[in-house]
N, C-alpha and C positions, 0 to 999 in steps of 0.2 A: 504494500500500500504506500504510494508516494504522494503525500500531501504537499501541495504547492505552498510556498510562503512568499508574501509580497511586502515590499516596502513601498509606501505611497505618500503622495503629497496632495492635500486638498487645499483649495482656496476658500477662505471663509467670506461671509457676506461683507465684512469690513475690509477685505482685501488682504488680510494677513494669511500666512501660509502655515499649515500644520503638517508635520511629518509623523508617520506611525508605521506599524507593521501589522500584518494580519494573515490569516489563512483563507479568508473569504472577503474579497473586496466589496462585493455587493452588500453583504450582511453588515459589514463595518460602516459603509456609507449610510445605510438605513439607521444604524445605531447613532451615528453622529447627528444625522438630521432629525432624529426623534429626541435628542437631548441626552442620550444615554451613552454616547461614544467616548467622550473625554470632557473633563471639566473645562478645558480651554475652548473647545468648540461649542459647548452648551449655549453660551450667550452670543455666539457668532454665526448662528444658523441663518440660511442654509449653507451647506458646504458643497463644493463641486470638486470632483476628482480631476486633477490636472496632470498627474504623473504617477507612474508606477513601474516597478521592476519586479521580476519573478526570480525566486531562488529555490534551490532544492531543500535547503535546511533552514530551520528557525534561526540558528546561530548566524548564518550568512545574512538573513534579512535584518536581524537585530543589529549586526555590525554595520550594515549599510545605513540603517535608520540613524544610528549614532553619528556616522560620518556626515550624513546630510545635515543633521542638526547642528554640526559644528561649522557649517558653511554660512557665509554671509547671505543676505537676501539676494544680492546681485548674482552670486554664484548659483543659488537655487533657481533664480529666474533663467539663467543661462542653461542650466540643466533641463528645466521644463521646456524651454524653447527648442532644445535639441531633440526632444522626444515627448511630444504631448500625448496625454492619455486618450 
């Protein structure tokens, strides 16, 4: 059984970007938009998926999430521009 793991970026209604990881992007987006996804996105709904990457392991997805969170906004926007969701 090979479960996919994803690192994703959503754009919030205030224009801010949120990065996370999940095994099910659709379920996670629904959670964010219902106010149950993350404290950060709860008051910034709706969110829109703007970027994602797929990984074989949870560890890889979490490492990529951390790396993206260390980026500046400009670097994230360049990443999103290179590969829009």
